[in-house]
C-alpha positions as CSV (number, residue, x, y, z in Angstrom):
1,M,-90.1,-56.6,41.9
2,A,-93.8,-55.8,42.0
3,M,-96.5,-56.5,39.5
4,T,-98.6,-53.5,38.5
5,S,-102.3,-54.1,38.3
6,E,-102.8,-52.0,35.2
7,H,-100.6,-53.9,32.7
8,G,-99.7,-57.1,34.6
9,T,-96.0,-56.3,34.2
10,F,-93.2,-56.4,36.7
11,T,-91.7,-53.1,37.8
12,R,-88.9,-52.3,40.2
13,P,-89.5,-50.3,43.3
14,P,-88.1,-46.8,43.4
15,A,-84.4,-46.8,43.4
16,D,-84.0,-43.8,45.7
17,G,-84.2,-45.9,48.9
18,R,-87.0,-43.9,50.5
19,K,-88.6,-47.0,52.0
20,S,-85.3,-47.9,53.7
21,I,-84.8,-44.4,54.9
22,R,-88.4,-44.5,56.3
23,Y,-87.6,-47.6,58.3
24,V,-84.3,-46.2,59.5
25,A,-86.2,-43.1,60.7
26,A,-88.8,-45.3,62.4
27,A,-86.0,-47.2,64.2
28,L,-84.3,-44.0,65.3
29,C,-87.6,-42.6,66.4
30,G,-88.3,-45.7,68.5
31,I,-84.8,-45.6,70.0
32,V,-85.3,-41.9,71.0
33,G,-88.7,-42.9,72.6
34,L,-87.1,-45.7,74.5
35,L,-84.2,-43.5,75.7
36,Y,-86.8,-41.0,77.0
37,L,-88.6,-43.9,78.8
38,I,-85.4,-45.0,80.4
39,L,-84.7,-41.4,81.5
40,L,-88.2,-41.3,82.9
41,F,-87.5,-44.1,85.3
42,L,-84.0,-43.0,86.2
43,V,-85.1,-39.4,86.9
44,A,-88.1,-40.6,88.9
45,D,-85.8,-42.8,91.0
46,A,-83.3,-40.0,91.5
47,E,-85.9,-37.5,92.5
48,A,-87.5,-40.0,94.9
49,A,-84.2,-41.0,96.6
50,P,-84.0,-40.1,100.3
51,G,-82.3,-36.8,100.9
52,A,-82.8,-35.6,97.3
53,V,-83.6,-31.9,97.2
54,V,-86.0,-31.3,94.3
55,S,-88.1,-28.2,93.9
56,D,-89.9,-29.6,90.9
57,T,-90.4,-33.1,89.6
58,T,-89.2,-33.3,86.0
59,Y,-89.9,-36.9,85.1
60,G,-93.3,-36.2,83.7
61,A,-91.7,-34.3,80.9
62,Y,-89.9,-37.4,79.8
63,L,-93.2,-39.3,79.5
64,F,-94.6,-36.3,77.5
65,L,-91.6,-36.8,75.1
66,A,-91.5,-40.6,75.0
67,V,-95.1,-41.2,73.9
68,P,-95.0,-39.2,70.7
69,Y,-91.7,-40.7,69.7
70,L,-93.0,-44.3,70.2
71,V,-96.2,-43.5,68.4
72,G,-94.3,-41.8,65.7
73,A,-92.1,-44.9,65.2
74,G,-95.2,-47.0,64.6
75,L,-96.7,-44.4,62.3
76,L,-93.5,-44.2,60.2
77,V,-93.6,-48.0,59.7
78,A,-97.4,-48.1,58.9
79,V,-98.0,-44.9,57.0
80,D,-96.2,-43.7,53.9
81,R,-97.4,-40.1,53.7
82,W,-95.7,-36.7,53.0
83,V,-97.6,-34.9,55.8
84,L,-96.3,-37.3,58.4
85,W,-92.7,-36.6,57.4
86,A,-93.3,-32.8,57.3
87,V,-95.0,-32.8,60.7
88,G,-92.2,-35.1,62.1
89,S,-89.6,-32.6,60.8
90,A,-91.4,-29.7,62.5
91,V,-91.7,-31.7,65.8
92,Q,-87.9,-32.3,65.8
93,V,-87.3,-28.5,65.4
94,L,-89.8,-27.9,68.2
95,V,-88.3,-30.5,70.6
96,I,-84.8,-29.2,70.1
97,A,-85.9,-25.6,70.6
98,L,-87.7,-26.6,73.8
99,F,-84.6,-28.4,75.0
100,V,-82.5,-25.3,74.4
101,M,-85.1,-23.1,76.2
102,F,-85.8,-25.3,79.2
103,G,-83.3,-28.1,79.3
104,V,-80.2,-26.0,79.0
105,G,-81.8,-23.3,81.1
106,A,-82.4,-20.3,78.9
107,F,-85.6,-19.7,81.0
108,G,-84.6,-20.5,84.5
109,P,-82.7,-23.5,85.9
110,G,-82.1,-26.2,83.4
111,V,-82.1,-29.9,83.8
112,F,-78.3,-29.9,84.4
113,E,-78.7,-27.8,87.5
114,Y,-80.8,-30.1,89.6
115,D,-78.6,-31.7,92.3
116,A,-80.8,-34.8,92.4
117,L,-79.9,-35.6,88.8
118,S,-76.2,-34.9,89.1
119,A,-75.3,-38.7,89.2
120,L,-77.2,-39.4,86.0
121,R,-74.7,-37.7,83.6
122,M,-77.5,-35.7,82.0
123,E,-75.0,-34.1,79.6
124,L,-74.3,-37.4,78.0
125,W,-78.0,-38.3,77.8
126,A,-78.7,-34.9,76.2
127,A,-75.9,-35.2,73.7
128,V,-77.0,-38.7,72.5
129,I,-80.7,-37.8,72.3
130,T,-80.1,-34.4,70.7
131,G,-77.8,-36.0,68.1
132,A,-80.3,-38.7,67.3
133,Q,-83.0,-36.0,67.0
134,V,-80.9,-34.0,64.5
135,I,-80.3,-37.1,62.4
136,L,-84.0,-37.9,62.6
137,F,-84.8,-34.4,61.5
138,G,-82.5,-34.8,58.5
139,L,-84.1,-38.1,57.5
140,L,-87.7,-36.8,57.8
141,F,-86.8,-33.6,56.0
142,Y,-85.3,-35.6,53.1
143,L,-88.5,-37.8,53.0
144,A,-90.7,-34.7,53.0
145,L,-89.0,-33.2,50.0
146,P,-90.8,-33.8,46.7
147,R,-89.2,-36.5,44.6
148,T,-89.1,-34.2,41.5
149,L,-87.0,-31.8,43.5
150,L,-84.6,-34.6,44.4
151,G,-84.4,-35.8,40.7
152,T,-85.6,-39.3,41.6
153,E,-88.9,-39.1,39.8
154,P,-89.5,-37.5,36.4
155,G,-91.5,-34.3,36.5
156,P,-94.5,-33.5,34.4
157,P,-94.0,-33.5,30.6
158,A,-92.6,-30.2,29.2
159,T,-95.3,-30.1,26.5
160,P,-99.0,-30.7,27.4
161,G,-100.1,-34.0,26.1
162,A,-96.6,-35.3,25.7
163,P,-95.8,-38.6,27.4
164,A,-93.8,-38.5,30.6
165,E,-90.3,-39.9,30.4
């Protein structure tokens, strides 16, 4: 229950659970960021191992992915704004598309084809992270939808000047 400043009356917070969904999205975003950080160190170690044949170092890409997810987790907790959720949804689509293009190997050798990374079970890492990103996309997309579209908040009055329900 919260007290409104206009009338000094108690009101209930919205019953649609958007705040809880926002916190779940923040936790999931933080988990994805941490998974990317763990992968950063595992891949760096695998590529630096003696005898590892690596044509390119790929661990920098994981830092490039970890930082926005960790920052995004903090922003989701601190900021309650539609634009953040819309941008976050778009970022999920972009990251998944980049994974398909470069990770799977649509444009050259993918991350699964590097011999130095064969012991890391990259398929499992990719499945877990991509699954989390798809769920995160769904949560952020839901949050970005207008409440009137979801039916959780009354729309404008049908007649100009009429009180809202």
